[in-house]
C-alpha positions, 0 to 999 in steps of 0.5 A: 574225639578225645574225652575232655573230662578226666576219667571218673568225672561223670558223663557229658553230651555236647550239642552243636546247634546251628543258628537259633531262631524264635518260634514255637516248637514244631518237634520236627528236627534232625539229629545225629553224630556230629562228625562231618556234619555242618551246623549251617541251617537253623532250629527253633530254640524250643525244639533245641530245648526239647531235644536236649531234655529228651537226650538227657532222659534217653542217654542217646548221645552219652559222652558224644557230640551231636548235631541237631537242626530242622 
């Protein structure tokens, strides 16, 4: 994967969610390296938001692309 940002321009994280659905957060979702994964499936918007905030705090997928789904 090529880095879309020029050197020295800061960190990035790309999250590849599947279909977003309405509903309360259930905090049960899978995530990982996006390479070779499908974005078929769904995830509640609240769970996607929680994943993104957690990822910002933990730098889990710093300068990477990640998938997340229920």
